N, C-alpha and C positions, 0 to 999 in steps of 0.2 A: 473828378468824377465821383459820384455818390456811391455808397456801398450797394444800393439797390441796382444801380446801373452796372456795376461790376459783376454782380451776381447774374444779371440778365445776359450780359455778354458772355460770361463763363458758361451759362446754361446752354447757349447756342453754339458754343465752340465744339469742334469735333475732338473727341478723345481717341486714344489708340483703340479702345474696345469698340467704339463706333465705327471706325474705319475697317477693323477686322471683320465685324459682323456684317457691315454693309457689303464688304467684298464677298463674304460667304453667301449672302443672299443673292448677290449679282451672279456669282458662279453657278449657284443652283438654278437661278433664273435662266442662264445661258443653256443649261441642260434642258430645262422646261421648254425654252424656245425651240430648241432643235427637235425635241420629241413632239412638240405641238405642231411643228411644221410638217413632220412626217404624217401625223394623224390627220391634219387638216387637208393635206393633199389627197388623201383617200376619201374623206367625208365630203369634200367640196364638189366632187364629180356629180352626184345627184342634185346638189344645190344649183350648180351651174346649168344643169339640164332643166330644172324647174324655173328658176329665176336667178340669174347670176349675182345680183346685188345681195342675195341672201347669205353669200359667203362672208359678208361683214359680221354676221353673228358669231363667227369663229375667232374674230380678232382679239377678244378679251384676254385670251391666254398669253398673248405677247405683251401684255401691260401689267401683269401681276407684280413683277419686281418693283415697279415705280411706286405703286400704292402700298404694297406690303413693306417695302424698305422704309418708307416715310412713317408708316404707322408704328413700326418698331423703333427706328432710330430717333425720329422726331427732332431732326436738326435740319436747318436750311440746306438745300442741295441734295438731300438724301434720295428723293425720287429721281432726280436727274442722274445722279451718280449710279444708282443701282440699275436703272433701265439702260443706260448707255453701256455700262460694263457688261451687262447681261447680253446685249446685242453684239458686243465685241466677242464674247465667248461663243455665241452662236456662229459667228463668222469663222472663228478659228476651228470650230468643229466641222465646218463644211456646210454652210447654208446654201440652199438652192436659190436664194435671192441675191447672193453675192454681196458686194460691199454696200449695197443700198440699205442693208439692215442697220448699218451704223447711224445713218441719218434718221431712219425710222425710229430706232431706239432713242435717239436724242429728242426728236419732236414729241414722241409719246411721253417720255419722262418730263419734258417741259410742260406739256399740258397738265399733267398731274401736279407738278411743282407749283404752277401758277395758282391753282385752287388752294393749296395749303398756304401759300404766301398771302392770298387774299384774306385768309383767316388768321394771319400773323403767326402761323405755326402754333396756334393755341387750341385748335379744335380738331379732334381726331375721331369724331363720332360717326355713326352710320351715314347720316345725310352728307357729311363732308367727304367721306370715303366714296360714296356713290357719285358725287359731283366730280371728284378727282378721277375716278375711273371713266366717267362719261367724257371729261375733258381730254383725257389721254386718247379715248376713242375718236373724239372729234378731230384731233390732230392727226391721228392715224388715217382716218377717212379722207381728210383733205390731202394728205401726203400721197395716198394711194390713187387719188382721183385727179390730182393736178400737177404733181411733180413730173418732170420729163421721164423718169423711170417708173412712174406709177403703172401698175399692172392693169388697171381698169381705166386708163386715160381715154380710151376709145368709147367709153360708155356715153350715152346721151345724158343731157342735163338732169332729167328726171331720175334716171338710174343712178347717177352719181349721188344725188340727194338721198335716195333710198339707201344706198350703200353707206353713206355717212351716218344716217340715222341708225342703221343696224350696228355699225361699229360703236356708236355711242351707247346703245343699249347693252351690247356685249361687254364693253368696257365697264359700265356701271355694275353689271351683275357679276361677271366673272372676276374682273380685277378689283372692283370696289367692294362689293358685298362679301365675296369669298375671302378677300384679304382681311377684311374687318373681322370676320368670324375666326379666321386662322389666328389673328393676333390675340383675340380674347382666349382662344384655346391654349396658345403658347404661354400666355400670362398665367393661366391656371396651373401650369406645370412648374412655374418658378424659374424657367430659363431666361426670362426677361428681367431678372432682378437688377442688373446693372443699368437698366434704362427707365425712363419716365413711363414707358409703356407697361411697366410691371403691374400697374393698377388697371390695365385695360379691361380685365374681366369684370370689374366692379364699376366701371365708368358708366354714366347714363348713356342710353342709346341715342337720344335725340338732343342732348344739350351738353 
């Protein structure tokens, strides 16, 4: 194996600091999930009264760990790990959605992970972050609409499509854009020094 190949492999291998920080992001994400669930339950009432699929616009908060984790760690599996562990944390804290949150976390993390994998874990700019958030939202919408435990499985086809579009928009803006902004902000403080994302604040927005 060439020196370049060894460096590439080493660069994608998880270090202890990667695992620790990913776990911290996931734990914080679990708290965010739980708090978001409580807030969403209150806000969703008027949305349901106006047009139930609009509640999809609240979904992005449940996808933040996937995108933020990958933008910071920048290693294969980071989105899936952070989102799944965050969902586990929410379950342990007493989720109103029960054990179904575990599968939801997995598929949402998978959606974001797929986008970063398509770009070979080399692009972490705003457009890719938006795509990752939208993909997490897509998987969330599909899960909520078609899984046996999906809470809106009784929606009509048109309402399911609208809900999925709303979850994608929410994922792109809340999980994608906000995570990208947060990563740049953290990079400016110097706390990301051990990671490739330490230069996030000066990286090009679109390339």
